[in-house]
C-alpha positions as CSV (number, residue, x, y, z in Angstrom):
1,M,140.5,80.0,100.2
2,T,140.4,83.4,98.7
3,G,142.7,85.5,100.8
4,P,142.5,89.2,101.7
5,D,143.1,90.3,97.8
6,A,142.8,88.1,95.1
7,A,144.1,90.5,92.6
8,T,147.7,90.4,94.0
9,P,150.1,87.7,94.6
10,T,151.0,88.3,98.0
11,G,147.1,88.8,99.2
12,A,145.7,86.1,97.2
13,G,144.8,82.7,98.8
14,V,144.6,79.4,97.7
15,I,142.0,79.5,94.9
16,P,143.2,82.8,93.1
17,R,146.8,81.1,93.0
18,A,145.5,78.0,91.7
19,L,143.8,79.8,89.0
20,R,147.1,82.0,88.4
21,H,149.0,79.0,88.1
22,L,146.6,77.0,85.4
23,F,146.6,80.0,83.0
24,E,150.5,80.4,83.6
25,L,150.9,76.7,82.4
26,I,148.3,77.4,79.4
27,A,150.3,80.6,78.3
28,L,153.5,77.8,78.1
29,A,151.7,75.2,76.1
30,P,153.1,74.5,72.5
31,P,150.9,76.7,69.9
32,E,149.4,73.1,68.6
33,F,147.2,72.6,71.8
34,K,144.1,75.1,71.8
35,Y,142.8,75.1,75.4
36,T,139.2,76.1,76.6
37,V,138.4,77.1,80.3
38,R,135.1,77.5,81.9
39,A,133.8,78.1,85.1
40,G,130.8,77.6,87.3
41,Y,129.9,78.4,91.0
42,L,127.3,77.1,93.3
43,E,126.6,77.1,97.0
44,I,125.0,74.1,98.9
45,S,122.7,76.2,101.5
46,N,119.7,74.3,103.9
47,E,120.5,71.0,101.9
48,Q,119.3,73.5,98.5
49,V,121.9,73.8,95.6
50,Q,121.9,77.4,94.4
51,D,123.6,79.0,91.3
52,L,126.0,81.7,92.7
53,L,126.3,83.3,89.0
54,N,122.2,83.1,88.7
55,P,121.0,83.7,92.2
56,S,117.7,84.6,91.4
57,G,116.7,81.3,90.4
58,A,115.4,78.1,91.7
59,A,117.3,75.1,93.6
60,L,119.0,73.1,91.2
61,P,118.7,69.5,90.7
62,V,121.4,67.2,91.2
63,R,121.6,63.9,88.9
64,W,123.5,60.7,88.4
65,R,124.6,59.6,85.0
66,R,126.7,56.6,84.2
67,E,128.8,58.5,81.6
68,R,129.1,61.6,83.9
69,G,128.7,60.9,87.3
70,F,126.7,63.2,89.7
71,N,125.6,66.5,88.1
72,V,124.5,69.7,88.7
73,E,121.7,70.3,86.2
74,N,121.2,74.2,84.5
75,L,124.4,75.3,86.1
76,F,125.4,78.4,84.4
77,V,129.0,78.2,83.2
78,V,130.8,80.6,81.9
79,E,133.8,80.7,79.5
80,C,137.2,82.0,80.7
81,E,139.6,83.3,77.9
82,V,142.1,85.1,80.6
83,L,142.7,84.7,84.2
84,D,140.3,88.1,85.3
85,D,137.3,86.4,83.6
86,C,137.8,83.3,86.2
87,L,138.5,85.6,88.8
88,A,135.5,87.9,87.8
89,V,133.3,84.7,88.1
90,L,135.1,83.9,92.1
91,E,134.3,87.5,92.8
92,E,130.5,87.5,91.5
93,G,129.8,84.1,93.5
94,L,131.7,85.3,96.5
95,R,129.4,88.6,96.1
96,N,126.1,86.5,96.3
97,R,127.0,83.7,98.6
98,T,124.7,83.2,101.9
99,T,126.4,85.3,104.8
100,A,125.2,86.6,107.8
101,A,126.3,88.6,111.1
102,N,126.5,86.7,114.4
103,A,128.4,87.3,117.5
104,L,131.7,85.7,116.2
105,N,131.9,86.8,112.5
106,E,130.4,89.9,110.8
107,R,130.1,87.7,107.6
108,S,129.9,84.3,108.6
109,P,129.0,81.7,105.4
110,R,125.9,80.2,105.7
111,S,126.7,77.7,103.2
112,H,129.4,75.4,101.7
113,S,130.3,76.7,98.3
114,V,131.8,74.6,95.3
115,L,133.8,76.6,92.6
116,T,134.4,74.0,89.3
117,V,136.6,74.5,86.6
118,Y,136.4,72.9,83.5
119,I,139.5,72.5,81.4
120,E,139.4,71.2,77.7
121,S,142.4,70.7,75.4
122,E,142.3,70.2,71.7
123,E,145.3,68.9,69.7
124,V,144.8,70.1,66.1
125,A,145.2,67.7,63.5
126,G,148.4,67.0,62.3
127,A,150.3,68.9,64.8
128,E,153.1,66.7,64.2
129,G,153.1,65.6,60.8
130,G,150.3,63.2,61.9
131,E,146.5,62.7,60.4
132,G,143.2,62.5,62.1
133,P,140.9,63.8,64.3
134,P,141.9,66.3,66.9
135,T,142.9,64.8,70.3
136,Q,140.6,65.9,72.8
137,R,141.1,66.1,76.9
138,F,139.0,67.0,79.5
139,G,139.6,67.9,83.3
140,T,138.2,69.4,86.2
141,I,139.3,71.1,89.3
142,S,136.5,71.6,92.1
143,F,137.4,74.4,94.9
144,V,135.3,73.2,98.2
145,D,134.9,76.2,101.1
146,L,132.8,74.2,103.6
147,A,130.8,76.5,106.3
148,G,132.5,76.1,109.5
149,A,130.9,74.0,112.0
150,E,129.9,76.7,114.8
151,R,129.2,76.8,118.6
152,V,125.5,78.0,118.8
153,K,126.1,79.0,122.3
154,E,128.8,81.0,121.1
155,S,127.5,82.3,118.1
156,K,124.0,83.3,119.4
157,A,122.5,81.8,116.1
158,T,118.5,81.7,116.5
159,G,115.7,81.5,113.7
160,E,117.0,81.0,110.0
161,M,120.4,81.5,111.3
162,L,120.0,78.7,113.9
163,K,118.5,76.2,111.4
164,E,121.3,76.7,108.8
165,S,124.2,76.2,111.5
166,S,122.4,73.0,112.3
167,N,122.1,71.9,108.5
168,N,125.5,73.0,108.2
169,N,127.0,70.9,110.8
170,Q,125.1,68.0,110.4
171,S,125.4,67.8,106.5
172,L,126.7,64.6,104.8
173,L,129.5,66.8,103.0
174,A,130.8,68.3,106.2
175,R,130.8,64.9,108.5
176,D,132.3,62.8,105.7
177,V,135.2,64.8,105.2
178,P,137.9,62.0,106.4
179,R,135.8,59.7,104.0
180,I,136.2,62.0,101.4
181,A,140.2,62.6,101.7
182,D,140.5,59.0,101.8
183,E,138.8,58.3,98.5
184,I,140.8,60.8,96.9
185,G,144.1,59.5,98.3
186,E,142.7,56.2,96.9
187,W,141.8,57.8,93.6
188,V,145.2,59.3,93.3
189,E,147.1,56.3,93.8
190,N,145.0,54.4,91.2
191,V,146.0,56.8,88.8
192,A,149.6,56.7,89.6
193,Q,149.5,52.9,89.4
194,T,147.6,52.6,86.2
195,G,148.4,55.5,84.2
196,R,144.7,56.0,83.6
197,L,141.9,58.5,84.3
198,P,138.3,57.0,85.4
199,A,135.8,57.9,82.5
200,A,134.2,60.9,84.8
201,E,137.4,62.9,84.3
202,T,137.7,62.2,80.2
203,G,134.6,63.2,79.0
204,G,132.8,59.6,79.3
205,Q,135.8,57.9,78.3
206,G,138.8,56.5,80.2
207,G,141.9,57.6,78.9
208,E,145.7,58.2,79.5
209,G,146.6,60.8,81.8
């Protein structure tokens, strides 16, 4: 997901390349549009949600609200003015992510992780001779990195690592990947047909894409 060297175009993985493309698009936007980019990073370890930007804190609660859907409360979110800010968030999260050595991997991820990038655009009032309040749009991109399923006989995991392996292998997220992929496909098809984004992607108000 991150590649051997996130700072270089050739060594970067999916996440750094996507972040670089995002900021390239923002740089090409007309001057009347103002963009704000923020990022948060969490991991799911032993069925607990932990903030990778504030690893000393307690497990974070997950709530559901009608206007926002599922939301992780008290997640530390950083404003990113430039690409390097986003890459710093990525590097800090990777440094704090739960890993351990086993018979197969010196740095085996012991958790699922989710890097979420929040994007807000605002068109200044009267940019094209119009009047009224600025037009705002909201979007999110979530990069999910699943801990790989392990064969305990080969990894020789014991104790706490055995518990982590069991939770990762049996977790709902890992088990339901095909279903999640189907739901994403249905979401994309629905947006394509209706031209409208769900309320959770537009700050609580369904809007045109």
